[in-house]
N, C-alpha and C positions, 0 to 999 in steps of 0.2 A: 474470211473478209472482211472488213471492220464494215460503219455502217456509213453510208453521204455525211449527217451531221459531222459525226468524229475524223471523215477525212478532209470535209470542210474548215473543221475548226484544226485539225493537223499539219494545211498546205497555208493556212493563212496564216498561222502562228511561224509555222518556215519563210515564208516572204517577211513578215517583220524584223525575220534574226538575217537575214540578209540584206541587212541596210535599208530599206527601201520602206520612206515614210506612207504609213496607212492611216487615214482617218477613215474610221468608223459613220459610218453615218448608223442612229439610235442609235439602240445598243444588241440590234443582232450582225448577224455574220455572212448578211446575203447580200449583204452592197455596202462599198466602204472605194475612196480615193488610194488611188497609188501615185509619189510622188517620181515618174521615167523622166530620167536626161539619154537625150539626144543620145547616140551611138558615140567613141570615138575616129576619129581618123572617117565620118559617114561630115552629108549637106549639116544637120541634124546634130549635129560636135556644138555642145555648149546651150543647146538648149534643154526647158524643162517645163513638162507638160505631165498639166496632172489628169490623170487615165482615171475615165468613173465604170467599174468593175461589177458585177452585180453576175451573184452568185444562184443557176436555176436550181428550185429542191433536189432536184436529181441529180445536180454534181458527186462527181466527177465521172457519171456518165454520160450526162449530158455537159454541150461546152458551155465556157463564162463568157455573157456579153461586155463587149471592148470597146470604148467609146473614147475619146481624145475631151477634150476641155475645154483645154482652149486649143485652139488654130493651128492648123497642122494646115500645111500645103504638098498632098503625095494624092499620085494615080489612085491610089484604093482605100483614103483614105476620105468621108465625104466634110466636103467642107463644112456645110451646115450643123448636123446631126452632131459629127466625132467617131458617128460608125464606122468599123473599123474589116473592111475585105478583105479575108487571109483567111485558106481552105482551112490549114492545118485547127481556126476556132470553127470555121462557123459551117467546113465537110467529114473532115480525117477524127476532129476532136478523137481519144481514144484516153478510159480511165488510167491511162502507164501516166499520161503527161499531169502536170500541175501546175501551180499559181508562181512559182519559180519560174519555170519550164519559159511562160506567158512572157517572163516581164525580163528575161537574159534570154535569147533565143528568141522566139519568134515573133515581137515587134523589134527585137534590133536586123533578123532577118527584111522585115518588113522597108526599115526602112534605105534597108542601107541596097539591095533589091527590087525597086518597084514594080510589077505588073501590068504594064500598060494596056492590056486585051483586055484585060476585067476589070477597067478603071470603076469606082465609087465616082471621080471629081474630072469627069470628061474633059476641061480646061485642061488642065495638071497632067492626063496622059497625052491627050495632044498636046500639047506645047512638049512636053517632053519626047514622043517620036520627032517631032517639027527640030527642034530651034532647041537640043540641049543645054547650051550655053543657057540659054534665057528662063528654063526653067528650073537652071542650079543655080543662077539669079534668085527668082520668085521663092523658092524655096526659103536664103539666105536675109533676102526679106522679112518673109512672116515670121521664119524665129526667131531675130533683133526686132520685130515688133510686138512680136506677139506669143514666145517660151522663152523668156524673161523666169527669173524664180515669183516677183511678185505675182506676175500672165496665169504662174499653175498655184497660188495662195498658198507663199511660202512665205514669213515677213524672215528681217532676216535679225531675230534672234533664233530661230530656226538652227539659222547655220552658219555661227556663231561654231570658233571653237579656241582651243586650250589653248593657241601661240593668241586668241584674242584676249579670253580669259585670265591671260596672264601679263600682256599691256596693262589691262585695266587695273591690277590689282602693283603692277610697277608705278601707276602712276600718284595712286596713295601713298607711296614708300616716305616720297620727304622728310623729312627736319625730325619726326617725329620719333618718339621713344621706339625700340621695338617691343611689338607686343606676346612676349612670353606664354601667354595665357595667366587666365585669373581663376583663386580660389574662387568655387560655386557661393551663395553667399548664404 
């Protein structure tokens, strides 16, 4: 079995290679932020969150600490701290899980299937049980207010695509001579 530090490094690389934007804090691999998008076909679709991840020294034998940085309205997420109440992270974590599981399975499942009987946000839990349409409206309001790319610290240039770059190139083409290459001086 590999050492916890090797495993931490491997899991972090796997997360980065899975198209997640990862922003390291300092030079260590203990704390970092991950750009997380709300799951398709959920109330959170279109929302973008910055999720803080802290790996304990004993990771993967101890679970990571996960928290939303920008606000999210959910019964199992503390509205003030962003802490997540999720059994698989808090109680039933196994070294068989990795960071990609957290972002591709556990957090999407949490958002798709809130558990109002074990809340960190009592108001959201009560509203979900009492008046689901009002709860859904509040979730969508929070997404529009707090879960835009800029709320997660994503700047427009971070999201530029090849298509946007080629459009910029087209603007410069004009009637100038075509550039075929110049010899080195």
